[in-house]
N, C-alpha and C positions, 0 to 999 in steps of 0.2 A: 058397314064396318061393325055394327052391333051384331049382325047376323054371323059373323065369322069370329067374333070374340075380340074384336079390336075397338071396342067402345072406349072413348077417351075417359081417362081417370077423373073423378070427381075433383072439383077445384080445390077442395080442402085436403087433398091427398096427392096433389100434383107432383110432390117430390118423391112419392113412393116409399117403399121400405128401404131404409138405409143399410140394412143387413142382407138385402137381396143380392144375389149374385148377378152382376150386370151381364156377364156373358151368357148365363143361362136364361135370363129374361130375353136377350137378343135372339138366341136360338129358337125359343118358345114362340116367337113372333114370325118366323119363317113360314110355317104352314098355314097359319091364318092369312098372312099376306098373299100367298100363292092363290088360297081359295078367294080372297078378295079380287085378285087379278082375274081368276076365272069367272067370277060373277060378272065382272065388267066387260070382259072380252068373249066369253062364251068357250074358252079353251083353258085347260090346265096342263102344264107340261107333264109328261111322263116321268116318273122317277129315274128312268135311265138317262134323261136329258140333263139331270143335275149331278150325274156322277162322272168323275174323270174331268179332263180338261175342257174348258168351254171355248168354243170358237169364237174368234174375234176378227175385226177387220179395220183398218185403217183407211179412211177416205182420204185421198190425196188430191187437193184442188188442182194441181198441175194438169191432171188429166180430164178435168171436167169441162163443161161447155162455158164456164165463168171466164170472163176476160182476165188477163193477169193485171196486177195492180199497176195503175198508171199515175199514181199520185206523186211519183218521183221521176226526175229525169233531168235533162240540161236545163239550167236556169239562165244561162248567158242570153241576153236579148238577141244577139246577132243569130245565134244557133236556134232559138225559138222562132224567129222571124223566117229563117231558112226552111225550118221544118214545115211551118205553115204554108210557105209558098211553093214548095217542091212538088213535082207531079209524083203520082203513085209509084211509077217504075223506079224513080230515084230513091224514093223512101224504102221501098222493098229491098233495093240494091244495098243501101246503106245498113239496114236492119240484118240482112244476111252476111254482109261482109264483116260487121261487127261481131256477129255470133261466131263466124269461123275464125276471126282474129283471136278472140277469147279462147276459143278451143285450142288454137296454136299456142298461145302463151301458157295454157295450163297443160298442154301435152295431150288433149283429148281429141285432136282432130282426126284421129285414126278410129274413133268410136264407130261400130258398124251402124249404118243407117244414117248417121249424123249428116254427112255432106249431101246425101240424096235429098233427105227431108228439107234441109235449108235451100237447096237449089230450087226444089218444087215450089217452096213458099216463094222464093224470089220471082219465079214465073208467074205467081198470082194463082196457083193451084191450091186448093184446099188440102191441108195436111193434117192428118190424124195420127198421133202416136199412141197406141194402146199400151196399157200397162204390162201386158204380157209380151210385147213385142222385143226384140234384142235391144233396140234403143230405149224403149221404155224401162227395160230392167236396169239399164245404166243411169236413166234419169232418177229412178227410184232410190238406186244405191246413192247418187250424189245427194239428194235430198234428205235421205235418212242420216247420212253421215254428217251433213251440215246441222241437223237438228241435235244429234248426239254432241256435236262440239259446242252448241249453245248450252246444252244441259250440263255438260262437264264443267262449266264454269261455276256452277252453283251446287254441285254435290260430289260425293266421293269419286264419281267416274272420272273427275278431272286427273286423278293420280294414274289413270289408264290411258291417257291421251296426251302426248307431248305437246309442246307449243307449235312445233312445226306440222304435226298431224292436224291440230286444230286449225292452223292457218289454211292448210291444204283443203280441209273440209269446207271451211267457210268459203273459199274460192270457187269450189265446186257448186256451192249453193247460188252464189253470185251468177255463175255461168248458167245454171239451170233456169233461173229466172229470165236471163237475156235469152236463151233459146226459146223458152215459151213465148216471150214477146215477139221474136223474130217469125215464129211460125203463126202468129195471130193474123187473121185475114185483113184486118183494117190497117191499111199501110200508115197513116199518120200516127196512130196509137201504137202500132208495132215498132216503128222507128224510134220514137220518144222513149219507149220502154227499154228498148234493146240498147240505147246509148246510155243508159244509167251508169252502168259500171264504168264506162270511159269518162263520164263527167263526175260522177259522185262516188264512185267506188273506192275500194282500198288502193294504196299506193301501187301494188303489184298489177293492177288492171288499168291505171290511168296512163295516159300517152298524150302530152300536149301536142306533139307533131301529128299524131293520128287525128286528133280533134281538129286541127287545122285542115287536114285532107278531107275530113268528112264535110266540113263546112264548105269547102270549095265544091265538093261533089253535089252538095244539095243545092248550091247556087248554079249548078250546071257546068261546073269545071272552068268558070270565067275567072274566078279568084277575086272578083271584086262585085260590087252591087251599088 
């Protein structure tokens, strides 16, 4: 830091000159900061790299190899017991059916590539949805819109999103999470997370009759245990 002129100020001068222009002081630190980075990394960015717009990227966990969040899901003891005891093929079927049910409720069942991806996951095949695929583009749109709906509650963007638009965006976020779960290869975790909207979601996505059907399916269709 001393080599590039960024030595800490003496303790008795920690507050600096009150008359100093703070903006000028900040700007004057840019070049020494870059030099310091160069000393540490062995590379200094060319001036052209600092002109114009800077490239940026948003990392979307949905497309990563990390499992979806399974901290929430059905809490009913009967449903939990059925999930634990059900064989893999029933768990995959329940997760797939629930994903497509939600898609139908939200009018998203015609999304290109959606039915094929869910069907492959139900067959036990590994499914990868890339961000650049047609389905991936829709997923990114749903997630981005859902985040915007959340932000709109706390800033001026709220005036640009109606209550109906905000609700629709949140619903798509719930669906994206359920779809991510339904495509997950481990059937017990996939079924549990995919059922979250049905058992814990907003009223638009919950359905007691459907929940009873799922319970019967997990129990092998016998209707009792």
